[in-house]
Phi, psi and omega in degrees: 000129181291141177235149182232152176295160180288166176281163177293161175302320181296315180296327180281324194256343176298131184299144176284177179306135181289348183259359186302319184291342184263350185296320180298321180288322179296326182297340181281350181264122186273352189259209184283122180272133179252110186273091177263009184266336190262143181276091183214181176232147176274352179281158177239149176302152179307139182300324179296322180297314181294320181298317180294316182299314184280329181295332182274358180294145172240166178298328176298321177299321187279319192253354184255155174295149170256193178262142184302325183287336182133154179294129190305315178298323178290318178301316179297321178293321178297319179299315180295317179298315180298322181288318188272316185274315185266350180059045179250137180268092183226167173229185184296331180290349179266358188255136170228113174280141187222166178281072183087164177297330179301312179296319180298316180294321178297315178296324179294315179299318180295326181284329189266332191242122173281164177301129179090347177281159187258138173247113179286129178245117176283122186257153358293142186238160173302128190301321188290340182295326179293316177296325177297316178302311181297316182298329180264008175087004178275172181246114178284134178237114183275133179231115181297138177298145174218147179305320174266089193284326189302308181295331179293316177294317182303319182291340184269350185287135174229172177299344181264357182292130179248326187204162175238127175261131176212144179242139175212119350302146187277145168251109035243358192256000176075007180295138177244132183299134172280170178299322180292320179293319177297320178296318179296317177300314181297320181295317179297314180298319180290321182297323186252009180055054181252157170275154171243129175253106187259112178268105183239037183293338179261029181304331182267006181250045177260126185250317185245003180205156178275133178289134176238124179292136182301324184288358173286340179288131185299329178282333182273333188307313185281359186229015186245133169255121183248132183244137180233168188218131171283335179300313184281314185290318190242017177058043182241042186301322183291342180281337179059063175230123173217185180199158177238144172246124188216155170306149188307316180298323179289317180300319179296320177293319178298321178300318178296317180294319177295321179300330181260013176236274181269347184072294177209152172286137179309132183297327178301320180290323178292326176298317179295323177294320178295320175301323178295319180296323183282328189237005191265002183302314178299324179295316180301316182294313181295319182295319180300317180290325177295317179292322177301315179297320179294321177301310183294321181297311183296316183294322180290329186274330186285134180287317183290146183286145175207128177297150180284114181283130177289344180206184176085194187234015192222154161258138177258099195266132181262112180255018185295335178295328184263329182214080186301135175092319181206123184269006181303322175302323176294315182294327176295316178294319179297320178297326178291346173263006175087024179233131178254133171237158180271123182295137182296336182300335179287343186259004178151151184292342181259015189247020187295337182278355186249164171216153179260130178241121180272123182261004180252352189279339179227158179294161188305318179299320180287326175299314178301313182298317179297318180291323176299322178293321177297314180299324179296318177298317181293323180294330180268002187291000000 
């Protein structure tokens, strides 16, 4: 009988899909499925933007290797954008283009954290960051968000702590760091010589407050890796283009890691991303107002309580009234009605009573229909 060696710890321990438990229940619904679980947009980039991007392609763009750090014209545009929009003092040596923000964050975790070192995750957190930490041999340490953030972070620091991960606007609850919270984060990181991993992919989804990049803080600047996304800002999720801005030693390490993984992002995709940067300003403004309206519409229609998110693409819905302790029974019933929500357990060990609802992923009529189905389940509970 053939025998095989065991799998790696990473292969065994990285969390599986957060939606796996709901697929069986979803299969019982014969009609139109409304996907409110995934972080996406139903909007498409302007047709003129796409036409220009693809019209300028050459066979060399499509069939030739690019450079691991990123296509030079896109890197130059990213530097200009970071200086003018984000108010960051960077150069081309600080930029790493990646296959989406997911790849950029993964490379950053690998560059910042040695095996056995701890990565603090402010919860609720984006689900994949925990798996990235585990996959690269780091130890994720969950710290619940608090308005007074500094003492909470301070209490979690150990000799093994290497970095702090935080997102603003946050996925899944849309929280945006205040100036005081940013100051507290920067002080803790500086005091303990820690890295900051700043997930700012929703920088263009601010409704009630202005997004401020964490690396603008003088104490944070030399120790922060900031990640951005064309998928979120310009509705280009399928192109898989994102980027990181990092201190030069970190950027150099990330370049080596990217060189030994995907090597380079397809240049054709980078051309389309550059087209978005050059021509996408009207789209960003219109999309932000559309998303703001969807946020208000969803929150007003939904029976279950959800705080009003100042940014981001989601409602963080509290189902504890219907299913105290764990909302999976509610989500299973909702799935049987053809609506998917993201279980809160994926966003932190203390988040089982919550679920994430994306209000940007489907057009308003389908959003209304999905929420009506959720409300019907709750009414029959």
